[in-house]
C-alpha positions, 0 to 999 in steps of 0.5 A: 499500499502506497504511503502518504507523501510528505516533505522530508524531515530535517534529519532526512534532509541532513542525511541527504546533504551529508551523504552528498558531501561525503560521497563527493569527497570520498570519490573525488578526493580520497580515491580519485574515482570520476565525479560522475560516479559520485553523482550517480551514487547520490541518485540512490541515496535520494531515492532511498529517502524518497521511497521512505517518505512515500514516492514510488520509483516511477514518480522519482524517475519522472522527477529525475528525467524532468531535471535532465530535460530542464537542462537539456538546452545546456547540453546541446550548447555544450555539444555545439561549443565543442564543435566550434572550439575544434574548428575555430582552432584548426581554421586559424581563428583562435590562433589569429586572435591570439597572435594579434592580441600578443602584438597589441596588448601589453602584459601590465594591462592584459588582465583588465583587457581580458576581463573587458574583452570577455565582458563585451563578447558575452554582452554581445552574444548573451552566452558565457559558454560561447564567450569562454570557448572563443575569446576566453581560449584566446585570452588564455593563450595570450596570458600563458604567452606572457607567463602569467598565472593561469588561474588568475587569467582564468579568473579574469576570463570567467569574470568577464564572461559572466558580466554578459550572462548576468545582464545581457538581454540575449542571455537565457539566464537573464530572460529566465530570471525576469520571466520566473520573477514576473518582471519586465526584462528591461526593468530586470536589467536596470535593477541589476545594473545598480549591482553589476555597475559598481561590481564591474568598475571595482573588478576592472580596477582590481585586475588593473592594479594587479597587473601594474603592482603585482606582476612584472610590468614588462612581462616575459616576452621571450615566451610571447615571441616564441608563441607568435613564431609557432603560430605563424609556422603552423597556421595562416595568420590574417585579418580575414581569419576573424570573419567567422568570429565577427559573423557569429557575434553579429548573429547572436547580437541580432538575437538569433538562436544560440545553438544554430548560430554556434553550429554555423560558426563551427561549419565556417571554421571547417570551411576556413580550415580547408580553404586557408590552413591546407587541411583536407576537406574530409579531415576538416569535417572530422574535426567537428567531432574529434577536435583539433590536433597540432604539434607545434614544438611549443608545449603550452601551445599544444596543450592549449590548441589540442582540444575541442570537438564533440568528443572533448565535451562527452565527459562534461555532458555525462557529468552534467546529466548526472548532476541534473538528475540529482537536482530533479530528484531533490526537487521531486522528493521535496528536499530543496523545498524543505531547505528553503522553507526552513530559511524562509522562517528566518527571513523577516527583513530585506537583508535576510530575504536577500541572503535566503535567495542567494543561498537558494540559488547556491543550493540549486547549483550545488545540488542541482548542477545547473544555472537553470535549477538555481534560478528556479530554486532562487526565484520560485521558492523565495518569491512569497517572502518578497510579496509578504514583505512588500518588496518589489519583485525587481529585487527578487529578480536581481537577487536570483541572478546574484545567487543563481547565475553568479555561483554557477562557475563556483561549483566544480560539478555544475554545468558552468563549473565543468565547462569553464574548467574543461575549456580553459584547462584550469580546475575550479578550485584553482580559479575560484579565488579570482572570480572577483566580479562574481564575488563582488556581485554577491557582496554588494547584493548582501550590503544592499539588502541589509542597508536598504539601498536600492530596495524598492517597496510596494503598497498592497496593490503594487504601487510604488511606496516612497517610505521603506518597510518599518523594521518593527513591522517586518519583525512582527510578520 
């Protein structure tokens, strides 16, 4: 006889969370077992709790599949970007960007330049993945040629990539956050600029100061010169190598669908490899799947440019599918809801409500493995608290982005964390301390919450209210 379903108790929630952390530590740190198997094992821990509180296997399987389905677009983008990376390297597009970057950018200003270039690319395209897979790889090549710490360069690249992922009207996370929070897209972006503007300026200043005062201002140009020589020997370097990049960025800026545009860019890379890099047409076409392979004689160039192709993303795709399954199961059996309901009881002010939204977003990434999951948990589970406290939903949508989008690359098994680590060749824990834009967005968001800065309130019928919420009244709610 089927049991009556109920929300998991605090003890059951803690059992799942502690088991999750223990399994991930045991598999990844202690025994170096692939993280994918750790996530797969977690499925059965959650199913055990789900069965105990009244869910059938079929119901839990449906929840698991829904979690995977909800993140399937990210999987398709990963496949597309993998194909694009391989052909853009083989076609000379990425090598040309690296070459010209080395001739223009000086070591002392490189970090801030990488941050701004990736920010502009991501704002124009609306995709952090696409920006990292194109401009990001090029910036990593330039930074490595200047002998800069790769983790620091990756931090500048990822920080820039997430500027656009957060505020671009072309970004799926931006549109999704506004939609789920029931906020006009333009108003949502205006609200985010109150946080992202100061964070962008501070991050740029930090990378600029780091370049000037903590790195050798002249840089080690011998490696840069060796890189330029190797690129010239193995690739045709010319201005027309940049045409595919310009076309793809232009099409994305025109709000064309991401996946077909990225695949179109990959096809252009194949054509460029055949026309300008002396690669046989059939071999150039195979690069879409198997990636780029070169032997330049310069070790770090080979490590950087021997990548891409759909095969390059297969491990990442499996990991993300398993992580999405964890998120789907946790949502189905009510674990995420139970966590957030516990936090909501504590949230009786704008500051505390802000913190609960940030935590709900982080939990969505940590246990759900995807930005899509985190935006859902951050917005839908905490929205009632904003209405109860008469806080305008523009604040909800802004906080959702801070807790959901900004924490995605911080989790090693989330779609963003895995993609950035795999694409840039730097582990999540290595680049994590240098995600200055992401951390500043979170910090400024918290400060705004507890100081009632840019916290807008509404009357009962949603009309703007000049005065702020009475703290004593909030405490009595």
